[in-house]
Backbone as a chain_set.jsonl record, in Angstrom:
{"seq": "MSITELFVSGGPAMIPLLFLSFLALSTIIERAWFWSKILTHEREIAGRVIEAARRDWDAATEIARKSSNQPIGRFLYSALELEDPDPEVFQLALQATADEEISTMRRGDKVLESTIALAPLLGLLGTVLGLIRSLKDVKIADIGTDATSGVTLGISEALISTATGMIVAITALAFYRLFQSFVGSQAKLFRQAGNELELLYRKGWSRKRLTAPDRSEFIPPDPEIK", "coords": {"N": [[32.238, -29.054, 5.721], [33.171, -26.195, 7.506], [31.7, -23.135, 8.85], [33.569, -21.084, 8.797], [35.336, -22.015, 6.843], [33.615, -22.013, 4.637], [33.183, -19.274, 4.436], [35.751, -18.331, 3.788], [36.114, -19.673, 1.381], [34.294, -18.394, -0.2], [35.463, -16.093, -1.117], [36.753, -12.688, -1.656], [34.434, -11.11, -1.84], [32.803, -11.878, 0.184], [33.326, -10.388, 2.437], [32.195, -7.649, 2.254], [29.585, -8.633, 2.043], [29.198, -9.835, 4.53], [29.283, -7.564, 6.135], [27.007, -6.176, 5.174], [25.016, -8.021, 5.847], [25.192, -7.933, 8.61], [24.382, -5.267, 9.144], [21.758, -5.403, 8.138], [20.646, -7.374, 9.813], [20.847, -6.116, 12.317], [19.123, -3.96, 11.906], [16.707, -5.315, 11.456], [16.276, -6.56, 13.95], [16.033, -4.293, 15.612], [13.778, -3.003, 14.479], [11.858, -4.997, 14.771], [11.637, -5.104, 17.553], [10.687, -2.515, 17.999], [8.127, -2.578, 16.697], [6.9, -4.59, 18.138], [6.296, -3.369, 20.517], [4.266, -1.536, 20.015], [2.154, -2.471, 18.44], [0.21, -3.893, 19.82], [-1.339, -2.164, 21.318], [-2.275, 0.056, 19.961], [-4.819, 0.285, 18.586], [-6.573, 0.023, 20.717], [-6.0, 2.309, 22.273], [-6.691, 4.355, 20.451], [-9.449, 3.847, 20.184], [-10.352, 4.352, 22.796], [-9.774, 7.087, 23.109], [-11.353, 8.287, 21.1], [-13.914, 7.471, 21.883], [-14.088, 8.733, 24.38], [-13.991, 11.369, 23.525], [-16.479, 11.759, 22.447], [-18.058, 12.27, 24.627], [-16.696, 13.823, 26.58], [-14.456, 16.273, 26.078], [-12.16, 17.082, 27.443], [-11.514, 14.809, 28.911], [-10.816, 13.059, 26.853], [-8.531, 14.357, 25.919], [-6.835, 14.017, 28.127], [-6.549, 11.232, 28.206], [-5.207, 10.805, 25.791], [-2.891, 12.243, 26.345], [-1.722, 10.742, 28.422], [-1.106, 8.542, 26.969], [0.974, 9.219, 25.374], [3.368, 7.981, 24.981], [3.064, 6.232, 22.975], [2.781, 6.009, 19.383], [0.17, 6.56, 18.308], [-1.029, 7.866, 20.43], [0.533, 10.213, 20.665], [-0.065, 11.287, 18.192], [-2.869, 11.872, 18.29], [-2.939, 13.516, 20.532], [-1.542, 15.749, 19.715], [-3.321, 17.401, 18.375], [-5.414, 17.601, 20.184], [-4.36, 18.985, 22.342], [-4.325, 21.634, 21.638], [-5.5, 24.971, 22.09], [-8.679, 25.693, 21.652], [-8.631, 25.673, 18.666], [-8.949, 26.692, 15.168], [-10.853, 24.657, 12.872], [-9.277, 24.052, 10.613], [-6.665, 24.412, 11.527], [-6.628, 22.466, 13.485], [-6.831, 20.186, 11.876], [-4.427, 20.412, 10.402], [-2.549, 20.056, 12.43], [-2.935, 17.359, 13.064], [-2.209, 16.176, 10.596], [0.492, 16.96, 10.284], [1.717, 15.714, 12.494], [1.116, 13.056, 11.948], [2.613, 12.614, 9.606], [5.187, 12.864, 10.662], [5.27, 10.739, 12.515], [4.846, 8.499, 10.855], [7.119, 8.68, 9.31], [9.037, 8.06, 11.248], [8.335, 5.418, 11.719], [9.161, 4.281, 9.357], [11.847, 4.15, 9.568], [14.972, 2.696, 8.949], [14.283, 1.492, 6.603], [15.82, 2.201, 4.361], [18.225, 0.905, 4.792], [17.484, -1.802, 4.597], [16.478, -1.815, 1.987], [18.805, -1.21, 0.544], [20.325, -3.452, 1.161], [18.803, -5.478, -0.033], [19.149, -4.809, -2.698], [21.958, -4.769, -3.107], [23.135, -7.132, -2.081], [22.654, -9.519, -3.776], [24.132, -8.672, -6.042], [26.736, -8.381, -5.054], [27.155, -11.034, -4.415], [27.148, -12.208, -6.977], [29.385, -10.908, -8.013], [31.39, -12.02, -6.41], [31.231, -14.659, -7.307], [32.007, -14.398, -10.01], [34.641, -13.48, -9.687], [35.67, -15.719, -8.404], [35.409, -17.66, -10.418], [37.132, -16.614, -12.325], [39.519, -16.897, -10.956], [39.631, -19.679, -10.772], [39.749, -20.547, -13.395], [41.84, -19.31, -14.649], [44.339, -20.516, -15.065], [43.836, -22.654, -16.657], [44.3, -24.528, -19.569], [43.376, -24.996, -23.002], [44.247, -27.418, -24.032], [44.371, -28.947, -21.793], [41.818, -29.678, -21.099], [39.601, -32.141, -20.026], [41.506, -33.73, -18.931], [43.478, -34.831, -16.085], [44.457, -32.49, -15.162], [42.522, -30.567, -14.977], [40.94, -31.291, -12.901], [40.59, -29.984, -10.508], [39.118, -27.773, -11.158], [36.33, -28.008, -11.152], [35.765, -28.169, -8.428], [36.652, -25.645, -7.704], [34.801, -24.026, -9.049], [32.406, -24.709, -7.767], [32.948, -23.735, -5.229], [33.134, -21.07, -5.871], [30.505, -20.389, -6.312], [29.462, -20.096, -3.825], [29.413, -17.5, -2.79], [27.395, -16.327, -4.344], [25.135, -17.784, -3.511], [25.125, -17.044, -0.819], [24.694, -14.251, -1.018], [22.094, -14.258, -2.127], [20.623, -15.468, -0.07], [20.901, -13.566, 1.993], [19.67, -11.337, 0.771], [17.039, -12.29, 0.304], [16.133, -12.782, 2.902], [16.246, -10.177, 3.967], [14.379, -8.959, 2.282], [11.993, -10.285, 2.957], [11.51, -9.443, 5.628], [11.417, -6.716, 5.175], [9.085, -6.392, 3.627], [7.258, -7.259, 5.534], [7.501, -5.304, 7.556], [6.684, -3.095, 6.067], [4.001, -3.704, 5.691], [3.105, -3.399, 8.296], [3.501, -0.616, 8.615], [1.669, 0.309, 6.722], [-0.768, -0.553, 7.877], [-0.753, 0.974, 10.2], [-0.822, 3.562, 9.132], [-3.358, 3.518, 8.021], [-4.885, 3.254, 10.373], [-4.243, 5.678, 11.656], [-5.393, 7.451, 9.818], [-8.143, 6.78, 9.97], [-8.73, 7.199, 12.745], [-7.953, 9.892, 12.987], [-9.712, 11.143, 11.187], [-12.206, 10.605, 12.389], [-11.903, 11.931, 14.857], [-11.495, 14.555, 13.986], [-13.946, 15.041, 12.731], [-15.702, 14.949, 14.925], [-14.732, 17.171, 16.283], [-15.255, 19.24, 14.458], [-18.046, 19.177, 14.44], [-18.605, 19.95, 17.087], [-17.46, 22.48, 16.991], [-19.118, 23.762, 15.116], [-21.583, 23.768, 16.492], [-20.885, 25.378, 18.632], [-20.471, 27.838, 17.376], [-22.984, 28.359, 16.404], [-24.465, 28.758, 18.694], [-23.262, 30.977, 19.772], [-23.425, 34.495, 20.644], [-24.702, 37.023, 18.436], [-22.395, 39.104, 17.449], [-22.461, 41.3, 15.845], [-24.376, 43.069, 16.548], [-23.328, 44.572, 18.516], [-21.425, 46.355, 17.688], [-19.642, 49.226, 18.136], [-20.423, 52.671, 17.384], [-18.678, 54.647, 14.912], [-16.508, 57.001, 16.19], [-15.738, 59.252, 14.761], [-17.746, 59.899, 13.098], [-20.105, 62.378, 12.732]], "CA": [[32.905, -27.746, 5.647], [32.716, -25.31, 8.561], [31.277, -21.8, 8.42], [34.778, -20.321, 8.478], [35.826, -22.485, 5.534], [32.7, -21.497, 3.626], [33.432, -17.838, 4.296], [37.016, -18.167, 3.064], [35.932, -20.172, 0.021], [33.47, -17.459, -0.955], [36.283, -15.064, -1.727], [36.747, -11.344, -1.053], [33.094, -10.52, -1.813], [32.122, -12.264, 1.417], [33.538, -9.368, 3.472], [31.065, -6.703, 2.231], [28.339, -9.361, 2.298], [29.099, -9.987, 5.971], [28.942, -6.243, 6.665], [25.602, -5.923, 4.822], [24.141, -8.906, 6.636], [25.197, -7.419, 9.983], [23.522, -4.088, 9.15], [20.368, -5.832, 7.95], [20.204, -8.081, 11.018], [20.664, -5.118, 13.376], [17.906, -3.217, 11.584], [15.557, -6.199, 11.647], [16.058, -6.725, 15.386], [15.551, -3.022, 16.155], [12.41, -2.763, 14.0], [10.977, -5.998, 15.39], [11.412, -4.638, 18.92], [9.846, -1.323, 17.897], [6.752, -2.939, 16.364], [6.321, -5.427, 19.195], [5.85, -2.515, 21.615], [3.155, -0.636, 19.688], [1.049, -3.07, 17.687], [-0.815, -4.482, 20.684], [-2.085, -1.156, 22.077], [-2.652, 1.212, 19.154], [-6.268, 0.356, 18.339], [-7.238, 0.236, 22.003], [-5.835, 3.723, 22.637], [-7.5, 5.166, 19.538], [-10.851, 3.673, 20.523], [-10.639, 5.027, 24.068], [-9.759, 8.543, 22.911], [-12.525, 8.668, 20.296], [-15.115, 7.273, 22.699], [-14.122, 9.798, 25.382], [-14.253, 12.642, 22.856], [-17.924, 11.883, 22.207], [-18.712, 12.707, 25.856], [-15.95, 14.838, 27.323], [-13.237, 16.589, 25.32], [-11.03, 17.116, 28.375], [-11.162, 13.425, 29.232], [-10.113, 12.529, 25.682], [-7.197, 14.964, 25.926], [-6.056, 13.399, 29.193], [-6.211, 9.868, 27.779], [-4.172, 10.919, 24.761], [-1.648, 12.698, 26.987], [-1.141, 9.615, 29.14], [-0.679, 7.543, 25.983], [1.9, 9.868, 24.446], [4.52, 7.123, 24.719], [2.714, 5.474, 21.777], [2.588, 6.892, 18.23], [-1.22, 6.997, 18.143], [-1.284, 8.826, 21.494], [1.153, 11.48, 20.269], [-0.8, 11.775, 17.026], [-4.137, 12.468, 18.703], [-2.716, 14.582, 21.511], [-1.02, 16.936, 19.032], [-4.453, 18.265, 18.054], [-6.258, 17.796, 21.363], [-3.749, 19.918, 23.289], [-4.476, 23.008, 21.17], [-6.533, 25.747, 22.778], [-9.764, 26.178, 20.809], [-8.109, 26.047, 17.345], [-9.828, 26.562, 14.017], [-10.833, 23.287, 12.343], [-8.166, 23.871, 9.689], [-5.464, 24.252, 12.344], [-6.778, 21.139, 14.091], [-6.505, 19.209, 10.835], [-3.004, 20.515, 10.093], [-1.794, 19.448, 13.531], [-3.005, 15.91, 12.867], [-1.45, 15.793, 9.406], [1.929, 17.13, 10.532], [2.17, 14.675, 13.419], [1.037, 11.773, 11.245], [3.781, 12.52, 8.723], [6.368, 12.646, 11.488], [5.225, 9.391, 13.088], [5.041, 7.527, 9.773], [8.539, 8.739, 8.961], [9.752, 7.302, 12.276], [8.047, 4.002, 11.492], [9.897, 3.836, 8.174], [13.287, 4.165, 9.834], [15.599, 1.417, 8.648], [13.899, 1.012, 5.272], [16.916, 2.401, 3.413], [19.215, -0.152, 5.012], [16.962, -3.044, 4.036], [16.416, -1.654, 0.536], [20.174, -1.32, 0.035], [20.729, -4.851, 1.295], [18.082, -6.243, -1.059], [19.712, -4.506, -4.023], [23.397, -4.986, -3.219], [23.58, -8.479, -1.703], [22.803, -10.409, -4.941], [25.202, -8.197, -6.919], [27.996, -8.764, -4.433], [27.278, -12.481, -4.583], [27.56, -12.471, -8.361], [30.771, -10.461, -8.142], [32.234, -13.039, -5.8], [31.248, -15.828, -8.19], [32.827, -14.077, -11.178], [36.047, -13.471, -9.265], [36.052, -17.101, -8.149], [35.567, -18.342, -11.702], [38.377, -16.134, -12.918], [40.623, -17.517, -10.219], [39.66, -21.119, -11.04], [39.975, -20.854, -14.813], [42.905, -18.513, -15.258], [45.494, -21.341, -15.426], [43.386, -23.805, -17.436], [44.583, -24.446, -21.001], [42.454, -25.797, -23.807], [44.807, -28.769, -24.193], [44.232, -29.683, -20.532], [40.427, -30.028, -20.856], [39.352, -33.578, -20.024], [42.61, -34.429, -18.283], [43.531, -34.669, -14.637], [44.885, -31.124, -14.838], [41.331, -29.741, -14.729], [40.106, -31.923, -11.88], [40.297, -29.029, -9.434], [38.295, -26.664, -11.644], [34.949, -28.21, -10.692], [35.72, -27.77, -7.021], [36.789, -24.199, -7.655], [33.539, -23.417, -9.48], [31.417, -24.903, -6.7], [33.279, -22.803, -4.167], [32.844, -19.713, -6.341], [29.061, -20.159, -6.216], [29.088, -19.882, -2.425], [29.091, -16.086, -2.586], [26.072, -16.067, -4.932], [24.123, -18.342, -2.605], [25.093, -16.203, 0.382], [24.038, -12.993, -1.37], [20.663, -14.488, -2.303], [20.036, -15.721, 1.248], [20.838, -12.285, 2.7], [18.677, -10.49, 0.118], [15.7, -12.851, 0.505], [15.773, -12.53, 4.303], [15.967, -8.744, 4.106], [13.138, -8.654, 1.566], [10.858, -10.801, 3.723], [11.242, -8.552, 6.759], [11.054, -5.403, 4.624], [7.662, -6.452, 3.287], [6.505, -7.377, 6.78], [7.48, -3.99, 8.198], [5.875, -2.213, 5.236], [2.592, -3.986, 5.986], [2.823, -2.753, 9.584], [3.383, 0.821, 8.368], [0.395, 0.521, 6.038], [-1.878, -0.695, 8.821], [-0.725, 2.121, 11.097], [-1.291, 4.727, 8.376], [-4.817, 3.38, 7.936], [-5.43, 3.554, 11.701], [-4.108, 7.126, 11.848], [-6.379, 8.128, 8.965], [-9.476, 6.555, 10.517], [-8.866, 7.885, 14.04], [-7.878, 11.33, 12.749], [-10.952, 11.599, 10.552], [-13.283, 10.582, 13.387], [-11.677, 13.0, 15.834], [-11.722, 15.839, 13.316], [-15.382, 15.186, 12.524], [-16.279, 15.317, 16.219], [-14.344, 18.549, 16.602], [-15.974, 20.161, 13.574], [-19.425, 19.236, 14.914], [-18.617, 20.798, 18.269], [-17.151, 23.838, 16.552], [-20.315, 24.316, 14.477], [-22.575, 24.04, 17.526], [-20.418, 26.512, 19.417], [-20.672, 29.052, 16.604], [-24.417, 28.603, 16.275], [-25.0, 29.234, 19.975], [-22.585, 32.219, 20.173], [-24.232, 35.679, 20.355], [-24.405, 37.772, 17.223], [-21.621, 40.256, 17.887], [-22.64, 42.431, 14.939], [-25.283, 44.02, 17.178], [-22.627, 45.322, 19.549], [-20.357, 47.15, 17.088], [-19.828, 50.637, 18.548], [-20.371, 53.603, 16.261], [-17.411, 55.303, 14.642], [-16.551, 58.316, 16.875], [-15.475, 60.345, 13.838], [-18.978, 60.227, 12.368], [-20.874, 63.382, 13.462]], "C": [[32.313, -26.812, 6.701], [32.314, -23.95, 7.996], [32.485, -20.949, 8.04], [35.33, -20.72, 7.117], [34.927, -22.013, 4.406], [32.956, -20.013, 3.364], [34.702, -17.601, 3.488], [36.866, -18.595, 1.616], [35.124, -19.197, -0.843], [34.243, -16.323, -1.578], [36.131, -13.703, -1.075], [35.368, -10.699, -0.99], [32.34, -10.879, -0.541], [32.284, -11.216, 2.512], [32.449, -8.299, 3.423], [29.718, -7.376, 2.452], [28.122, -9.553, 3.798], [28.705, -8.66, 6.621], [27.483, -5.908, 6.395], [24.664, -6.76, 5.666], [24.084, -8.453, 8.085], [24.295, -6.186, 10.101], [22.045, -4.483, 9.054], [19.837, -6.518, 9.203], [19.962, -7.104, 12.161], [19.382, -4.326, 13.158], [16.665, -4.056, 11.834], [15.246, -6.365, 13.135], [15.476, -5.448, 15.991], [14.11, -2.748, 15.745], [11.422, -3.762, 14.606], [10.658, -5.606, 16.83], [10.483, -3.431, 18.927], [8.383, -1.707, 17.658], [6.101, -3.792, 17.445], [5.772, -4.588, 20.341], [4.591, -1.718, 21.298], [1.954, -1.328, 19.059], [-0.091, -3.551, 18.574], [-1.702, -3.448, 21.367], [-2.666, -0.04, 21.218], [-4.163, 1.348, 18.979], [-7.037, 0.596, 19.634], [-7.17, 1.705, 22.418], [-6.704, 4.605, 21.755], [-8.978, 5.064, 19.881], [-11.231, 4.389, 21.807], [-10.697, 6.539, 23.899], [-11.001, 8.993, 22.146], [-13.802, 8.545, 21.117], [-15.223, 8.363, 23.762], [-14.451, 11.146, 24.749], [-15.734, 12.837, 22.552], [-18.644, 12.451, 23.432], [-18.019, 13.897, 26.51], [-14.614, 15.078, 26.622], [-12.005, 16.609, 26.228], [-10.574, 15.714, 28.75], [-10.396, 12.78, 28.085], [-8.692, 13.072, 25.62], [-6.305, 14.313, 26.966], [-5.642, 11.977, 28.822], [-5.099, 9.891, 26.743], [-2.836, 11.342, 25.364], [-0.956, 11.551, 27.712], [-0.62, 8.538, 28.191], [0.338, 8.104, 25.004], [3.198, 9.092, 24.247], [4.294, 6.221, 23.516], [2.481, 6.432, 20.608], [1.163, 7.412, 18.092], [-1.589, 8.013, 19.22], [-0.703, 10.189, 21.164], [0.407, 12.111, 19.105], [-2.082, 12.495, 17.439], [-3.93, 13.633, 19.663], [-2.209, 15.867, 20.858], [-2.128, 17.91, 18.666], [-5.296, 18.576, 19.289], [-5.677, 18.824, 22.33], [-3.898, 21.381, 22.869], [-5.65, 23.681, 21.871], [-7.522, 26.33, 21.769], [-9.279, 26.595, 19.409], [-9.21, 26.048, 16.289], [-9.778, 25.127, 13.506], [-9.671, 23.026, 11.391], [-6.852, 23.666, 10.439], [-5.467, 22.884, 13.024], [-6.368, 20.052, 13.095], [-5.017, 19.226, 10.497], [-2.138, 19.899, 11.174], [-1.785, 17.922, 13.406], [-2.139, 15.461, 11.699], [0.051, 15.87, 9.647], [2.471, 16.031, 11.445], [2.127, 13.301, 12.777], [2.234, 11.582, 10.335], [5.047, 12.216, 9.517], [6.415, 11.232, 12.044], [5.442, 8.319, 12.021], [6.492, 7.507, 9.336], [9.381, 7.96, 9.966], [9.546, 5.801, 12.094], [8.8, 3.435, 10.299], [11.409, 3.832, 8.383], [13.868, 2.771, 9.621], [15.261, 0.881, 7.28], [15.052, 1.121, 4.279], [17.98, 1.323, 3.561], [18.749, -1.459, 4.381], [16.877, -2.961, 2.516], [17.807, -1.799, -0.085], [20.666, -2.762, 0.094], [20.08, -5.707, 0.215], [18.705, -6.036, -2.437], [21.165, -4.95, -4.157], [23.831, -6.427, -2.959], [23.678, -9.433, -2.907], [23.935, -9.99, -5.872], [26.577, -8.54, -6.353], [28.227, -10.269, -4.535], [27.724, -12.862, -5.981], [29.006, -12.042, -8.601], [31.727, -11.486, -7.558], [32.345, -14.281, -6.681], [32.131, -15.582, -9.407], [34.306, -14.081, -10.822], [36.543, -14.892, -8.997], [36.257, -17.889, -9.426], [36.857, -17.906, -12.398], [39.579, -16.795, -12.262], [40.751, -18.997, -10.558], [40.093, -21.435, -12.465], [41.194, -20.174, -15.416], [44.088, -19.355, -15.727], [45.112, -22.556, -16.269], [43.68, -23.551, -18.913], [43.636, -25.359, -21.763], [42.948, -27.234, -23.933], [44.618, -29.611, -22.934], [42.802, -30.149, -20.267], [40.235, -31.531, -20.995], [40.444, -34.382, -19.378], [42.554, -34.187, -16.776], [43.921, -33.247, -14.238], [43.702, -30.221, -14.511], [40.448, -30.324, -13.635], [39.73, -30.955, -10.762], [39.398, -27.891, -9.857], [36.862, -26.784, -11.139], [34.79, -27.802, -9.242], [35.815, -26.258, -6.887], [35.51, -23.485, -8.05], [32.483, -23.549, -8.392], [31.687, -23.957, -5.537], [32.961, -21.368, -4.569], [31.372, -19.383, -6.218], [28.59, -19.908, -4.788], [28.674, -18.431, -2.202], [27.734, -15.724, -3.191], [24.963, -16.574, -4.022], [24.0, -17.489, -1.347], [24.379, -14.889, 0.112], [22.538, -13.152, -1.523], [19.975, -14.726, -0.962], [19.869, -14.416, 2.021], [19.74, -11.405, 2.114], [17.258, -10.98, 0.37], [15.23, -12.605, 1.941], [15.413, -11.065, 4.522], [14.657, -8.368, 3.437], [11.915, -9.11, 2.349], [10.506, -9.874, 4.884], [10.867, -7.152, 6.286], [9.568, -5.356, 4.285], [6.798, -6.543, 4.54], [6.385, -6.014, 7.462], [6.657, -2.985, 7.392], [4.385, -2.448, 5.474], [2.191, -3.382, 7.325], [2.638, -1.244, 9.412], [2.056, 1.138, 7.689], [-0.793, 0.423, 6.975], [-1.925, 0.472, 9.8], [-1.204, 3.384, 10.397], [-2.81, 4.703, 8.239], [-5.475, 3.718, 9.268], [-5.359, 5.049, 11.989], [-5.175, 7.872, 11.06], [-7.784, 7.979, 9.531], [-9.683, 7.331, 11.816], [-8.842, 9.4, 13.855], [-9.146, 11.879, 12.131], [-12.107, 11.636, 11.553], [-13.124, 11.718, 14.392], [-11.934, 14.367, 15.208], [-13.209, 16.085, 13.088], [-16.081, 15.591, 13.813], [-15.95, 16.765, 16.563], [-15.105, 19.549, 15.745], [-17.448, 20.279, 13.981], [-19.53, 20.133, 16.139], [-18.34, 22.255, 17.931], [-18.38, 24.501, 15.939], [-21.382, 24.654, 15.508], [-22.181, 25.253, 18.349], [-20.667, 27.824, 18.677], [-22.153, 29.389, 16.439], [-25.003, 29.186, 17.55], [-24.33, 30.528, 20.448], [-23.454, 33.417, 19.834], [-23.774, 36.374, 19.092], [-23.72, 39.082, 17.61], [-21.787, 41.461, 16.966], [-23.556, 43.491, 15.545], [-24.558, 44.928, 18.169], [-21.472, 46.148, 18.991], [-20.572, 48.611, 17.455], [-19.757, 51.546, 17.324], [-19.017, 54.25, 16.129], [-17.447, 56.686, 15.282], [-16.295, 59.478, 15.938], [-16.701, 60.756, 13.064], [-19.806, 61.178, 13.221], [-22.351, 63.338, 13.077]], "O": [[31.095, -26.655, 6.781], [32.553, -23.651, 6.826], [32.433, -20.184, 7.077], [35.743, -19.866, 6.332], [35.412, -21.65, 3.335], [32.946, -19.56, 2.22], [34.719, -16.754, 2.595], [37.422, -17.962, 0.718], [35.259, -19.183, -2.067], [33.737, -15.652, -2.477], [35.456, -13.573, -0.054], [35.149, -9.818, -0.158], [31.335, -10.243, -0.222], [31.463, -11.155, 3.427], [31.818, -8.044, 4.449], [28.801, -6.757, 2.992], [26.995, -9.447, 4.283], [27.892, -8.633, 7.545], [26.788, -5.41, 7.281], [23.64, -6.271, 6.145], [23.041, -8.574, 8.729], [23.528, -6.073, 11.057], [21.2, -3.969, 9.786], [18.702, -6.272, 9.611], [18.984, -7.241, 12.897], [18.643, -4.052, 14.104], [15.675, -3.556, 12.368], [14.083, -6.315, 13.536], [14.538, -5.506, 16.785], [13.305, -2.309, 16.566], [10.285, -3.408, 14.916], [9.521, -5.764, 17.274], [9.591, -3.338, 19.77], [7.495, -1.208, 18.349], [4.888, -3.724, 17.647], [4.882, -5.037, 21.064], [3.908, -1.266, 22.216], [0.839, -0.813, 19.141], [-1.238, -3.612, 18.129], [-2.727, -3.814, 21.943], [-3.48, 0.742, 21.709], [-4.719, 2.423, 19.204], [-8.045, 1.302, 19.636], [-8.166, 2.276, 22.863], [-7.381, 5.505, 22.252], [-9.689, 6.069, 19.873], [-12.312, 4.971, 21.899], [-11.563, 7.199, 24.473], [-11.629, 9.984, 22.517], [-14.671, 9.414, 21.054], [-16.315, 8.867, 24.024], [-15.117, 11.976, 25.368], [-16.191, 13.972, 22.416], [-19.715, 13.045, 23.302], [-18.666, 14.852, 26.939], [-13.754, 14.199, 26.579], [-10.924, 16.193, 25.813], [-9.377, 15.464, 28.891], [-9.439, 12.04, 28.313], [-7.756, 12.337, 25.307], [-5.125, 14.081, 26.703], [-4.514, 11.565, 29.093], [-4.163, 9.094, 26.807], [-1.779, 10.863, 24.95], [0.264, 11.406, 27.625], [0.214, 7.718, 28.574], [0.548, 7.541, 23.93], [4.04, 9.488, 23.441], [5.208, 5.523, 23.078], [2.027, 7.557, 20.82], [0.966, 8.588, 17.789], [-2.374, 8.925, 18.963], [-1.362, 11.21, 21.358], [0.265, 13.332, 19.041], [-2.345, 13.608, 16.983], [-4.661, 14.622, 19.612], [-2.423, 16.956, 21.389], [-1.904, 19.12, 18.647], [-5.826, 19.679, 19.426], [-6.425, 19.47, 23.064], [-3.624, 22.277, 23.666], [-6.652, 23.046, 22.198], [-7.238, 27.333, 21.115], [-9.488, 27.739, 19.002], [-10.278, 25.472, 16.497], [-8.768, 24.446, 13.685], [-9.134, 21.919, 11.354], [-6.024, 22.847, 10.039], [-4.429, 22.229, 13.124], [-5.646, 19.117, 13.442], [-4.41, 18.169, 10.323], [-1.11, 19.289, 10.879], [-0.757, 17.278, 13.615], [-1.416, 14.471, 11.805], [0.796, 14.967, 9.267], [3.547, 15.485, 11.201], [2.998, 12.468, 13.028], [2.814, 10.497, 10.296], [5.876, 11.41, 9.096], [7.469, 10.596, 12.048], [6.146, 7.338, 12.262], [7.039, 6.449, 9.026], [10.331, 7.278, 9.584], [10.47, 5.011, 12.29], [9.05, 2.232, 10.24], [12.162, 3.536, 7.455], [13.296, 1.78, 10.076], [15.876, -0.084, 6.826], [15.24, 0.234, 3.447], [18.565, 0.879, 2.573], [19.523, -2.142, 3.71], [17.174, -3.937, 1.828], [17.961, -2.441, -1.124], [21.343, -3.233, -0.82], [20.734, -6.563, -0.381], [18.78, -6.965, -3.242], [21.562, -5.454, -5.208], [24.798, -6.895, -3.56], [24.7, -10.104, -3.053], [24.625, -10.842, -6.431], [27.476, -8.943, -7.092], [29.358, -10.721, -4.719], [28.575, -13.735, -6.154], [29.758, -12.721, -9.301], [32.762, -11.784, -8.154], [33.414, -14.882, -6.789], [32.914, -16.449, -9.795], [35.128, -14.62, -11.563], [37.682, -15.232, -9.317], [37.179, -18.7, -9.514], [37.573, -18.721, -12.98], [40.529, -17.199, -12.932], [41.864, -19.518, -10.625], [40.725, -22.461, -12.717], [41.544, -20.432, -16.568], [44.775, -18.975, -16.675], [45.961, -23.397, -16.564], [43.351, -22.491, -19.445], [43.159, -26.364, -21.236], [42.145, -28.167, -23.94], [44.693, -30.839, -22.987], [42.567, -30.919, -19.336], [40.665, -32.124, -21.985], [40.332, -35.604, -19.28], [41.709, -33.448, -16.271], [43.729, -32.853, -13.088], [43.871, -29.208, -13.833], [39.311, -29.885, -13.466], [38.674, -31.092, -10.144], [38.952, -27.113, -9.014], [36.251, -25.791, -10.745], [33.803, -27.167, -8.869], [35.136, -25.66, -6.052], [35.161, -22.46, -7.464], [31.745, -22.6, -8.124], [30.752, -23.437, -4.929], [32.571, -20.55, -3.736], [31.014, -18.218, -6.039], [27.434, -19.544, -4.573], [27.696, -18.162, -1.504], [27.001, -14.912, -2.627], [23.973, -15.88, -3.79], [22.894, -17.243, -0.866], [23.553, -14.453, 0.913], [21.778, -12.281, -1.099], [18.866, -14.24, -0.74], [18.827, -14.181, 2.633], [18.967, -10.796, 2.854], [16.363, -10.173, 0.623], [14.07, -12.26, 2.169], [14.417, -10.746, 5.171], [13.904, -7.548, 3.963], [10.909, -8.402, 2.398], [9.335, -9.556, 5.096], [10.075, -6.474, 6.94], [8.878, -4.393, 4.619], [5.716, -5.957, 4.59], [5.301, -5.62, 7.893], [6.003, -2.117, 7.97], [3.596, -1.503, 5.459], [1.066, -2.905, 7.479], [1.725, -0.659, 9.995], [1.394, 2.117, 8.034], [-1.725, 1.222, 6.884], [-3.005, 0.914, 10.191], [-1.913, 4.193, 10.995], [-3.466, 5.741, 8.331], [-6.505, 4.392, 9.298], [-6.314, 5.625, 12.511], [-5.79, 8.81, 11.567], [-8.539, 8.951, 9.57], [-10.682, 8.033, 11.974], [-9.617, 10.116, 14.49], [-9.608, 12.957, 12.504], [-12.893, 12.583, 11.564], [-14.098, 12.388, 14.738], [-12.529, 15.239, 15.842], [-13.682, 17.212, 13.236], [-16.946, 16.467, 13.808], [-16.797, 17.495, 17.077], [-15.551, 20.585, 16.239], [-18.034, 21.357, 13.88], [-20.426, 20.973, 16.228], [-18.927, 23.158, 18.526], [-18.655, 25.67, 16.209], [-22.019, 25.703, 15.419], [-23.03, 26.062, 18.722], [-21.038, 28.82, 19.299], [-22.527, 30.558, 16.346], [-25.921, 30.005, 17.504], [-24.78, 31.124, 21.427], [-24.165, 33.38, 18.83], [-22.6, 36.317, 18.726], [-24.368, 40.037, 18.038], [-21.295, 42.544, 17.284], [-23.536, 44.652, 15.135], [-25.11, 45.937, 18.61], [-20.619, 46.599, 19.756], [-21.608, 49.178, 17.107], [-19.097, 51.214, 16.338], [-18.287, 54.39, 17.111], [-18.329, 57.481, 14.956], [-16.611, 60.613, 16.293], [-16.725, 61.818, 12.442], [-20.179, 60.82, 14.338], [-23.148, 64.118, 13.597]]}, "num_chains": 1, "name": "protein.A"}
């Protein structure tokens, strides 16, 4: 039996199943391309920026700027580009950018989640419709006779949609879990790199405040006081 014959035998439920499988496949290809471009360089960029920040803050900023085509580069540069911010502002910049980047990494999750949920149900619907079609003309008196010889074939064909729905759902689930593991590893990297960079900044901020002159000695007197 050819693929076209299998598709026709599966019944009307095969049409939405084909649409779902096309959406899922497009999402999987796009996400696989996305992750293939960033997974090999993220840790290297984070390590270079953190190491440079220990010696020269401007050098770290430049490295992050040149790496802004990568999520980790944009994440670190969002805080490094600020002009002498308070530590709280520095931290907020990192958090806001991390949320935005993680959201971008999760793009396509809804499509895969919908495919995982709907594909088996559509497969079962196709099977039920196929069984109804196969059994609607069968009479009790015909059971065991040649009149029901085609029922078995009809039932086997009706199960095609269930098998198709399960295959689509299982494939989508496998890639969904894979992409979720990538997101988790990136979130962990963002947290580690952000914490290290923030700690370095807070140390530098504290030293700067300790070495700054005590401006309370230079407060001019109130001219209204006689």
